[in-house]
Steps between C-alpha positions, in 0.01 A plus 500: 500500500314189422480409874339828574226446251431156632477635853246764413295259318478274807397794722238589240357148509496502880326826508239400253420167690471703824252734314271226385515331845385834665208535248375143562515562879319823475239347275441214745454736791272766353128445519329469164263778425240391264120569450422163351229329710451775741129525426439130540690434830328588828721689728391278807603189287840674437541508883476124511127473600299186440203547280203265527167513301370153550297580815166307540218769538174395678228729364134510594210743600333574834178679551436787750164565670571800731623790289460844670354751244390806697630847401713379216673715238204439274182303488397239248161477338359271229497147386668279234535147400862417478548204254779357722416600846129515510237754611627821668243734664583829699294758686546801717376590844556870595397774735427854355573828679356858477666762281391748760276477805153662531445568141240753417280375213245776535135423420484128408181539301680729265777237426485307180733206502702442173712210594685319756840340385740276689845570329791262551821606338684207332843377602491229230341173420572142437314288230258594220310839472158353432175649646442429867182558705551696813281501820539727805348436845467689814674334801291391784789425712787727631863514384777609726837653378704305768336165422653217303315382196584193275443423138211260626335760719148608419272767666117511493327737258158637435303334213466778254740531207576880495621507140270677266269271303652418158845655593675218665665342195820680417791421276807610703753726320794537736731601199288798408471836653154599658342821385346715781349838438694515171836406655691174469596344832659175605281196389210431733240230557175710542196309635172692501292462824132553552421872538225403743776377742666833446184685601472300819856608604411860433181472695678348790771770503223769492278336771654702783671208655872435559560224247721738286655672804803270495642205338445275791124591496474454136674147517235402751238594256669389188749222550633479154476314163559159359594535138492178297429337166230254389630360179360149516677226331793620282665322212866408545713808430215749561498786769751673699608607849506880516757681722332812657667773714289516810702775658525715199333864515316414178342178657177621658128499503355824361145632486432742205190709516362849423309739721318791345709485191832470679706182439645359831676184618594333833764225551517212748876406506700173481832575671761346743277567792232268360513136596487272184605162393484271187296175511641246261340159400708265289345174359817328398518280192566127529864536379591737781307312766675165397850655544405642843367160616791305344851642521636246255302671224705817555782328316318560183366847567431715813318819570483833673208725519419813679276473814509119508790301358882505568752299327756294700843419387712264728863418437586192727854486377590822667510319837807320377716812475762523772491777747830622383360601172512841335230560247613701201201476260150338556271562195156351495302515178142412481367466140132576448234415239393844356480642151585875457175683466282251665246672728601315819844636561735373770587835623854656523610340815434245774574540876696228673468385865569205713422356840803549734397182680260225381289567792439862418138603410619797304739589213814707525559717185847469348689799369468404145230521224452273207534697180310403184667477164246513212775405255605189697157431630618435849540651850854550610560497886847555668487276811864538602435643833219244567735205442789666710250527778416136478866396508540719818200335661310826517212340309345163464484363152108548479510610139410819313165644493429670163200736474385768245656817603161683550348208689219691669414777243522323161359195314839379363559146453799283376534153352863360581666215312600203720794272453289258320339748263466412136610862418855567414598722806512351841560661850873505583735628775858578405703513797891592540671468822828428681588338839754595743 
């Protein structure tokens, strides 16, 4: 009896030991499932990738001198004095077309001109909405829809300023609707022209000739307009570049008149069939010019500006990556100098391009855009595909070309921090990769 109890006890001890050994074994084999640290560990690093954030970045600014500006999404008009970048001045050259051919104005002697208004619908603005003095001149040289025009292009004009005396100085109001015949429409810049000029056009149309028989004939007679400002010297921070929709139906030149008590009007159109271009003159500040002339100064700060300046970011260390490299992450952050609410905004994005070969005379756009974070005050650019192409030998390491996204139809400009900036945030590339 005693022997039997002892035997059962021994078996029980053996079973208990076996149970604990099994539990320990299973615990050792089972993957631990925990959420601790999941938000702080990058998935690519879990895969064993190497992460590097100590690349040397060479940053500087280059200057462009041949920017094509014809038939853009919008035109730029106006001037301002940028405290950082210098003086900016933009004007518009454009043709006009007939609303309808062979208009019948009746007896010209019975016509009483009320007004003639050049209306340009706003697309936005850049700068300060202080008064500007506008001038309009008749072109004395042809424009052609299939020709190429640059930001430096000019065309000859006749000497007479067509703006009505005393009505050239206007305070732009692109944020307010415009009231026409009691109705509120999208905001317009409305420049009143001399009614004697309008009467001349009506007289020509009624002369019995063929001037108004077709748009081709009309453009031979009236080649178009040069719309500009004459603001003289402006204090730093004063003025604006106005964005105007040249192809919008609301943008047109209208003659208003009455004849024997009946109110009438006739339109000359600005549309996609009209040749047009923006002329831009930028008198750069000494700070910007110095960085363009001396790349080393780009280590402190460097610049990008619509129509003229592009930022360059070179990363020489990428040439040391082996060909058998898989790029998992490549995050380039470019901090900028900007305070929220300041009138000279950096824009919501930048375009990114490169030269496939150092001998190329043109840039190749990359399939990525830099996005601006107002909270972090930097542009974020995903350049993973770009670096992967470098490792494959598909691109030469010529650097990244950073430009305001709307390079030919805005006045946006950006001040970037360089590696030697006295500001807290510096440009950085965070790269995670593996080799095989």
